C-alpha positions in Angstrom: 16.1 6.9 2.6 14.0 3.7 2.6 11.8 2.9 -0.4 8.0 2.8 -0.4 5.6 0.6 -2.3 2.4 0.7 -4.3 0.3 -2.4 -4.5 -1.7 -2.2 -7.7 -4.7 -4.0 -9.0 -6.4 -4.6 -5.7 -10.0 -5.8 -5.9 -11.0 -7.3 -2.5 -11.2 -6.1 1.1 -8.8 -8.8 2.3 -6.0 -7.8 -0.1 -6.5 -4.1 0.4 -6.3 -4.7 4.2 -3.1 -6.6 3.7 -1.6 -3.7 1.7 -2.7 -1.1 4.3 -1.6 -3.2 7.3 1.8 -3.9 5.6 2.4 -0.2 5.2 1.8 0.4 1.5 2.2 4.1 0.6 0.0 3.7 -2.5 -2.9 1.4 -3.4 -4.1 1.1 -7.0 -7.4 0.4 -8.7 -7.1 -0.6 -12.3 -10.0 0.9 -14.3 -9.3 -0.8 -17.6 -11.8 -3.5 -18.9 -9.1 -5.5 -20.7 -7.2 -6.1 -17.5 -7.9 -9.1 -15.3 -7.6 -6.6 -12.4 -10.3 -4.3 -13.8 -12.6 -2.7 -11.2 -15.5 -0.4 -12.0 -15.3 3.1 -10.4 -18.3 2.5 -8.1 -17.0 -0.8 -6.9 -13.5 0.8 -6.4 -15.0 3.8 -4.5 -16.7 1.4 -2.1 -13.6 -0.7 -1.6 -11.0 2.0 -1.4 -12.8 4.3 1.0 -11.1 2.4 3.8 -7.7 3.4 2.4 -8.4 7.2 2.4 -5.9 9.0 4.7 -3.9 5.8 5.1 -2.4 5.4 1.6 -2.6 7.4 -1.6 -5.4 6.0 -3.8 -4.3 5.6 -7.5 -6.7 5.1 -10.4 -4.8 3.3 -13.2 -6.1 4.2 -16.7 -5.2 3.4 -20.2 -6.0 6.2 -22.8 -9.2 6.9 -20.9 -11.7 9.4 -22.4 -13.1 12.4 -20.6 -16.3 10.6 -19.6 -14.5 7.8 -17.8 -12.1 10.2 -16.2 -15.0 12.4 -14.9 -16.7 9.3 -13.5 -13.5 8.2 -11.8 -12.9 11.7 -10.3 -16.5 12.1 -9.1 -17.0 8.6 -7.7 -13.6 7.3 -6.7 -12.0 10.6 -5.9 -8.4 9.3 -6.3 -5.3 11.1 -5.1 -3.5 10.3 -8.3 -4.4 9.2 -11.9 -1.9 6.8 -13.4 -1.6 7.1 -17.2 -0.6 3.8 -18.6 -1.3 4.2 -22.3 -0.1 6.4 -25.2 -1.0 9.7 -23.5 0.9 12.9 -24.2 2.1 15.5 -21.8 -0.7 17.8 -23.1 -3.2 15.1 -22.3 -1.8 14.8 -18.8 -2.4 18.5 -18.2 -6.0 18.0 -19.4 -6.4 15.0 -17.1 -5.1 17.0 -14.1 -7.5 19.9 -14.8 -10.5 17.6 -15.4 -10.0 15.4 -12.3 -8.1 17.5 -9.8 -5.8 14.5 -9.2 -2.1 14.2 -9.4 -0.4 12.4 -12.3 1.7 9.3 -12.5 2.9 8.5 -16.0 4.1 5.0 -16.8 6.9 4.8 -19.4 7.7 1.5 -21.1 11.3 0.6 -20.8 13.4 -2.0 -22.7 16.6 -0.2 -23.6 18.5 3.0 -22.5 16.9 4.9 -25.4 13.5 4.5 -23.8 14.5 6.8 -20.9 14.6 9.8 -23.3 10.8 10.4 -22.8 11.3 11.1 -19.1 12.8 14.5 -19.8 9.6 15.5 -21.7 7.3 14.2 -19.0 9.0 15.5 -15.9 7.3 18.9 -15.8 3.9 17.4 -16.1 3.9 14.6 -13.5 4.0 14.0 -9.8 5.7 10.7 -10.3 7.3 8.9 -13.3 7.0 5.1 -13.4 9.5 3.1 -15.3 7.7 -0.1 -16.3 9.0 -3.0 -18.3 7.9 -2.9 -22.0 5.4 -5.7 -22.5 6.2 -8.5 -24.9 5.3 -7.9 -28.6 1.6 -8.6 -29.2 0.5 -8.2 -25.6 -3.0 -6.7 -25.2 -1.9 -5.2 -21.9 0.5 -2.3 -21.3 1.6 -3.7 -17.9 0.9 -6.3 -15.3 2.3 -9.1 -17.4 5.4 -10.0 -15.2 8.0 -8.6 -17.6 11.0 -6.8 -16.2 13.8 -4.7 -17.6 17.5 -4.4 -16.6 17.5 -2.3 -13.4 21.1 -1.4 -13.9 19.9 1.1 -16.6 18.5 3.2 -13.8 21.6 3.4 -11.6 22.8 6.9 -11.1 19.8 8.6 -12.8 18.1 11.4 -10.9 14.6 12.9 -11.3 12.9 15.9 -9.7 10.1 13.8 -8.2 10.1 10.4 -6.5 9.8 7.7 -9.2 8.6 4.2 -9.5 10.1 1.0 -10.8 7.6 -1.5 -12.0 7.5 -4.8 -14.0 8.4 -8.3 -12.8 8.9 -7.4 -9.2 8.3 -10.0 -6.5 8.9 -10.5 -2.8 12.1 -12.3 -3.7 13.7 -9.7 -6.0 12.3 -6.3 -4.9 15.2 -5.7 -2.4 17.7 -6.4 -5.2 15.7 -4.0 -7.5 15.9 -1.2 -4.9 19.6 -1.8 -4.4 20.5 -1.8 -8.1 18.1 0.9 -9.4 18.2 3.3 -6.4 14.4 3.8 -7.0 12.5 5.4 -4.1 9.2 3.8 -5.1 8.3 0.2 -6.0 5.1 -0.9 -7.9 3.9 -4.5 -7.9 0.8 -6.2 -9.3 1.2 -9.6 -10.9 4.2 -10.4 -8.6 1.9 -10.7 -5.6 -0.8 -12.9 -7.3 -1.6 -16.6 -7.2 -3.3 -16.3 -10.6 -3.9 -13.4 -13.0 -5.9 -10.8 -11.2 -6.0 -12.8 -7.9 -4.0 -11.1 -5.2 -2.5 -13.1 -2.4 -2.5 -11.4 1.0 0.5 -13.4 2.2 2.5 -12.3 -0.9 1.5 -8.7 -0.4 2.7 -8.9 3.2 6.0 -10.5 2.1 6.6 -7.9 -0.6 6.0 -5.0 1.8 8.2 -6.6 4.4 11.0 -7.0 1.8 10.7 -3.3 0.8 10.8 -2.2 4.4 13.9 -4.3 5.1 15.8 -3.4 1.9 
C-alpha cells in the first residue's frame, strides 16, 4: 500500500493549491499563536473551503481551551483536530464531543520508551502521529525540523493508519517510508523557504516523492 501525505501549516491559496494538485490526503491549519504558521479560524475557514471534499482538513491545536475549540468547530469545521500539546485521552474524548471532529494525537518521540504512550492513546484517536521531540527549551511542540530514528518504528503495528512527522523533506521522505513502514507522512518546515513560508515547488516535490516511494 502506498503512503499518503499531510501538508501542515498552510496559509496561502498558492500553497494550498499545490498541496491539493499534488494529491495531499490531508491539509493542516495551525491554530496556535506561538507558531510562525498560525492562522486564525476565520482566515482558515476562508482559505480551506476550497479543500473540502478533496482532502481531509486538519486543525492543529496545542492545549486549546473549549472556547477556541468551539470557534474552530463552528467556523472552520475541520474533519480532524490534531492535539499537539500535553492533552490526555480524557481530554481527547471531550474534544471529540465538543467539536464532532476526529482526533489526531501527536506523540513526541526521541527514544523507544516514548512509544509506550501509544497503547494508552489508541482507543481514543483516529490517527496517532509520531513526531520528533523538539530540542530542550523549544517554545514549539513541533515544526522545528527535528527528526527521530525511524528504525524505532520498523515492525510496529497500530489499529489505525499512523503518521510520521519531524524533519521530513522531499529528499528523505521516501527513505522514511521505507524504514518506518508508516502509511502516513506529515511535513511542515521541510517544505518551507523560511519559517512559516511554504514553497509550492517543495510541496510538489514532497508529494511526488511520497507517491513514488
